[in-house]
N, C-alpha and C positions, 0 to 999 in steps of 0.2 A: 850545654845546649842553649841557644838563644831563646828567650821568651818573647813570643810574637803575638801581638793583637792584630787581627785582620778585620777591617771594616767591610762587612758583607752586606751588599745592597739588594741581592736577589736578581741582579742582572748578570749577563754573560761574562763581563770583564772581571768582576770580583770573584765569580765562580771559578774561572780559569786560574785566577790568582791563587785561590785555595788549592786547586788541583796541583799547581806547580810547587807550592810550598810542601805539600804532602810528598810529591815526587822527590824533593830535596831532603826529605827525612824529618820535616818539621810537622808538629801538630799544633797549629795556632789556636788560641781562644778567639772565637768569632763574636763580633758585636754588630748588632743591627741598630743604627741610629734612627730614632723616631723623631721626625720633624714634620710640620705641616701647618695648614691654616688654623685659624682660631677654632677651638673645640666646639663652639656653639654655632659655627657657620654651616649653612646647608650646602656649602661647597666641599665639605670635608673630604679630603683627598684620601681615598682608601689605599691602605698599604697591606691589606690582608694577603694579596697574591705575592707581593715581594717577600713578606715574612714566611709564607708557606714554602716558597722556593728556598729561602735561606735555611729554614728548618730541615727541609729534605736533604740539602747539601751537607749540612752538619751531621745529620744522621748517617749519611752514606760514608763520610770520611772520619767519623768518630771524633768530632770536635764539639766542644761546649759552645752554646749560643746564648748570648745575653742581650736583652733589649735595653738600650740606654736612651731614656727620654730626655731629649734636648729641645723640646718644643718651645718652652718659655725662653731659653737662652737664644734660640734662633730668632724668635719674635723680637726680643729686646735688642738684639745686635744687628742681625742681617736685614730683617724686614724694615726696621726703623731706618737703617742706613739707606735702603733702596728708596723708600718713600720721601725721605728728606732730599735726596739727590734729584728725584723726579720733579718734586715741587719747585726746586731751584732751577729747573730748566736744563739740568745736566743728564748725562746718560750713565747710569750706574752699572756695575757688574756684580750682582749679588753672588754669583758662583765663586768669584775670586774671594769674596769676604767669607763665604761659607767654608771654604777650605781653610782659610787662615784662622777664623774665629771659632768654628764649630768642629769640623773633622779633625783638625790638628790642634785646636785650641781648647774648647770646653771638654772635648772628649779626653784630652790629656789630663785635665784636672780631675775629671770624674773617675776615669779608669786607666787611661794610657800610662800614667806615671809608674804603674807597677810592671811595665814591660820594657824590654830592651829596644824593640822596634814596633812601629805601627805600620802595617801593610795595607795598601789600598789597590784598587784596580785601575789606577791612573796610567795613562800612556806617558811615562816620563822615566828618567833614570837618574842615578846619582854618580858622581865622579870624584875620586880622591885626587887632590892636587895641592901641592905645597902643604901637605899634612892636614888639609881641611876637606870637608865634604861640600861639594857643589851640586846644585840642581842642574841636570843636563837633559838634553832633548831625547825624544823617542826617534827611532829610525823611520817611523811612519809619519810623514809630514801632514797628512790629513787628520790623523787622530791625536797628534802631539798635544799634550795638555799642560805644558810648562807655563803657558800664558795664564792659565787658571790657578797656578800654584805660585805665582811670582810675588805674592805678598807674605808667604810663610817666612818664619825666622830661622836662625841657625840651629836652635835646639830642635825645631820641627823637622828640618831637612836632615839633620844628623841622625834622627831616629826613624826617618822615612824608609820604607821598603816598597819597591814597585815590582812585584813578581812578573808582570806581563810587559814591563816597560821596554824590553828589547824586542818585542814582537810587533808585527803588522796586524791590523784588525782581522784580515782574512785568515791569518794563522790562528788567532784566538778562536774564531768561529770553527775552524777545522778541528782544533783540539776539543772544543766543546762537543762537536758532533761525533768525533771519533770515540770519545769517552762517554758518550750518551748522557751528558749532563742535562738536568731538567731544564736548564736555562738556554740550551743550545740555540733555540729558534726564537727567543724573546727579542723584540725590537729594542734598539737603542733608545734610551730616554732622550727626549728633546726638550729644549727650553729650560726655564729656571727651576731648580730642584724643588723648591717648596710649593710650586704651583700645581704640579701633577698635570691633570687634564684641564685645568682652569685656564680660560683665556686671559692673557696678560692685561689687556685693556679693561676687561670686566673687573679685574682685581684692582687696578689703579682707580677705576671709577668708584669703587666702594670707599676708597680713602679720600680721594680728591674731588669726587663729583664731576659735574660738567659745567663748562662756562663757555658760551658762544664767543667766537672770535673770527677774524678774517684770515683767509689764505690768500697771499699776495705773490704775484710773479715779481721777483726781486729785480728782474732786468727791465720790465716794461712798467712796473708799479701798478699793473692791472689787478683788480680784485678778481680772483678766480672762483671764490666760493667762501663758504663758512666751515668752521670746525667746531668741535665741542670741548676744546681745551688743549693748549700747547703741550701738556704733559702726555698726550697720546702719541706724540711724534718724537723722532730722534734724528739728529743730524746724519745725513747720508741715506736716510730711508727712501726707498723707491716704491715699494709695494703698498697698495691700499690707498693711493691718492686719488685715482679715478678721474683724471682729467685727460681730455683728448690732446693730440699733438705732442705727446711725450716721447720717450719716458721722462717723467718728472722726478726731481730729487728735492728733499728737504735740505736747504742750505743754511738756514738761520732761524732762530726763534727769539722773539721779543717777549720776555717774561712780563715786563711791566705792563705792556699794552695787549698781551695775549694774541700776538700775531705770529703766524707761521709763514715763512718765506720759502718759495720753491723756485726751481729753475729747470729748464729742460736741457737735454743732453747737448743740443747744438750750442748752447751758451755756457756750458758747464766749466770750460777751462778757466774762466776768470774767477771761479769760486773754488779752484784747487789751491793748495798751498804746499810749499816744500819745507816749511819751517813751523815749529810749534814748541811750546815750553812744557816741561814736566815739573810739577811741584810735589813736595813731600816725597821725594824719591827714596824708596826703601831698597836696601841691598841685603840679600839673603845671607850670604857668607862673608863677603868683604867688598869694599868699594875699589874696583880695579883702577879707578880714575882719581883716587884721593890725592895724587901728586900733580894732577892736571891744573895748570895755572889759568887764571882768567884770560879768556880770549884764545887759548890753545884748544885744538880739537884733535880727535882721533877717530878712526874708523870703527863702526859698529854695525850690527844688524838689529832690527827691531820689528815689533808688531804694534798696530793700533787697534786691532780687533782679532777675533779668533779666525784664523785663515791658514791654509797650507803654506802661503808665501811669506818669506822673510824679506822685509824691506831693507835696502842698503842706504847708508848715509854716514854722517859724522855726529859726534856729541861734543858739546863744550859747556863749561861752567859759566853761569851768569848769576852771581850772587848766591841766593838760596835755591836757585832753579838750575835746571839743565836744559839747554836748547838742543833739539834734534833738527838737523838739516838733512833732509832726504835728498837722494840723488835725483829723484824725479818727483814732480808734483803729485800730491795725494788728494783724492776726493773723499769727503765725508769724515774729516777729523772731528771727532765728537768730544767736546769738553766733558769731563767726568769719567770718561773711560780711562783705562790704564794703558799707558805706553810701556811695553815690555822690552827690556834691554838684554841683548845677547852679545857674545863676542863676535868678531868679524866672520867667523866660520859657522855661526849660529849653532854651536854645540853647547856652550855653557849659558845658562840663564842667570843673569846677575841679579835681577830684581825688576822693579817697576815703579812708576810714579803716575800721579793723576794728571791727565792732559788738561792744560789750561791755555787759552788763546790770548 
């Protein structure tokens, strides 16, 4: 019998993952990973309700539950990464790094090494091809989370188990309601995992403070107003700008002079791009383009943000980089985010690299 560790969060997805494992005849050992803000902060993100839900589920299904405290590891690895990127004017993705470094990383070192598989409630699947395990997409395009898993390595994907990965979200809810799981009507978590209910800008303000600068219309060079720090803005951002005559979008940030440049939709086309570079490209299982010569290109699908849509284009090698040439111009390409690479049928997720312009 396979020995399975299930990461149980107290949400509906991991709850249904537990139910499905039991239906298949497994009794996994369940683990609740404890992460959160600094222990001395008055923002302390309460996890009591999550833990209560996880405890109730384990009691019902006869599973062992263990709390694994990865607070310090999360702080040292993921939070530090996030703030370093923000300070550099880039757009980080802490959830990607949480999966790589914490859920499939530090957890493996602390407890997961004793198990054949680590199961989670992610919307993703795995596929066996050419004698190897590949990360592959969920049938639910809205909930598919392969883009958040695109930095895990081969050991991690080969041990990964996604019990709800073949389901749509509405099916997960239906199972939870039918089986009267305590989490059936819990709302999906939103935002960055370590923040809980904390406002992201409040959190960034705690680390980087405020510094007044100008907001400038990049097309007319007109000063539109002032801001409190470029680190509160991201490329492609539309909401929260508050200027008439919009909608307005953030199209550029000048880190040296603390300037945020915006443009309205009427002039947006000149700020779109159909080409960008990926650096430090990470392949999960294998590099399908290892025989691609300089200047040659091949068809791919890709994503530059979490979205149901897969973008179409080509990829080609440029020295240590890979260039993505999209079929259509894209608005809001944000350096620091991950460009996630898929096969032309958007089934296999090959990996990802950091977007650089």
